[in-house]
C-alpha positions, 0 to 999 in steps of 0.5 A: 511503526516508528516509537519516535513520538513527537507531540506537534500534531497529537492526532498523528503523533509519529515521526515515520510511517514504517508500516500498519504495525503500531497504528490504531484506529484514530491514526488511521481514521486522521489519514482517511479524513485527510485524505477525503479532504486531498481528493477534492483538492486533486479534482479542482482546476488549482490542485495546489496547496502551500502546506510543503513549500520549503520543503525537500521530499527525496524519493528513493526507489531501489525497486522499479514501480512506476505507478507508486513512485509517480503517485508519491512524486505527484501527492508532493508536488500538489503540496507545494515540495521540491520532489527529486527523485533519484535513479538508484540504477545508475547511482553509487549504490551500484558501485558498491556503497552501503545503505548506510553510506547512501543514509550519510550521502541522503543527510548531507542533502538536508531532506525533509521527507524521504520515501524508500522502496526497497527490496529487503524487509527492513531496509526502510527501517535501517535507513529510518534510523540513520537519517534526519528526516520524516521517512516513508516506508513505500514497500520493503520486500514482502513486509509492508506497504502502508500507503497501499493498505490505507488507498485501499482502506479509503476506496473501501470506505468511500463506497461502503461508509464504514468498514467495520464489519464488512468481510474482505476477501484477500485472494491470490498470492498472499505468501508473497505479498506485502500489500497483504500484510498492510491489508490484514493488518489495518482492516483487522485493526479497524473491524473488518473480517479478513478472509485469505483465499489462496492455493495453500503454496501461496498462503504464508506460514502461520496464516491462520494464527493472523485472526483471519479465516483461511479459505483454499476454495476460491468459491468458498471463501467469497461467499457473502464478501463485500470486497474481493481484493485480488493480488498479483502473482509475485513470480519475481518473489517466487524461487520454486514452482508455486502453482502449477500452471497460469492455465490452472491458476486461473482456472481455479484461483483467478477472478471470472464472473461465476466464481464472482457470483458467490460475493454480495451482488454490490461487492466491490473488486480490487487490486492494487496493480499492475495488473496480469488479466487472464491470469488473477483477474478476468478482463470483464471483471477488471473493466465491470460495473463492480470494478474499482480499480482505476478509483483505487489509482486517484485514492493513492495521490490522495493518501499520499498527500495525506501521509505527506501532510501529517508528517509535515506537521512533525517536522521542525519548524 
């Protein structure tokens, strides 16, 4: 989190959203409440608000992510912002421009909000120190993905009312997942009991020191769970053989009906997407009655509207 604090919006007094770390329960609940209002706006025929009218939002994605980028684009437009997506693949960055050069170029464009995804942990924090606008971390390396954790929390809260005291099992490739890190921080902060369930090769070092329960057996880890959150195998971030084979991974750590039966009968099934069906999750579970995976996509637009609105309240008039 940025320590650059303003005072225009006392309920969310931050200049940037760089991570969940540093947020307290009142800040998180404020964003979730604001997102609940945004859900209703998005379900109307007239979907636009004017809170960002006259503001410029730039989506700067150094890593491809159709789902997150389109979600931020929709969120900005529904709030009335002028939204520009920067095509990094064809920009001067490919010609040797540094991140600092990019920051200077962006500053010259005078944006109000900058949404950044980057493959390197810490890159978004560096940009935030070099630009004069509000910055939102849309995922940096294996570090954090704060809006994904917020939309997951919003989805859970809308079904379970109170997240405090829930048993949430985060399962799969935790070692390489920024989604897992942000969710551990957020869910623990607002009182959930978090479990990590993964083969030992896909657990982060120091997992036992994160204030969570750790399991390598899927059935043991899912016993009595209120929420089962599956994660994508991050093959692009793996530099070695972390699993014997996809078939064996699904047999022992993929979510199927047999393993899900160990969780509570009304347990929610979640996945940040994109899913590898038959690898992390069986198709019939992904499309089944306990799945809220499609709802997570809808909540993604709402939570990004909430974040942009909260940060815009702290921008200079």
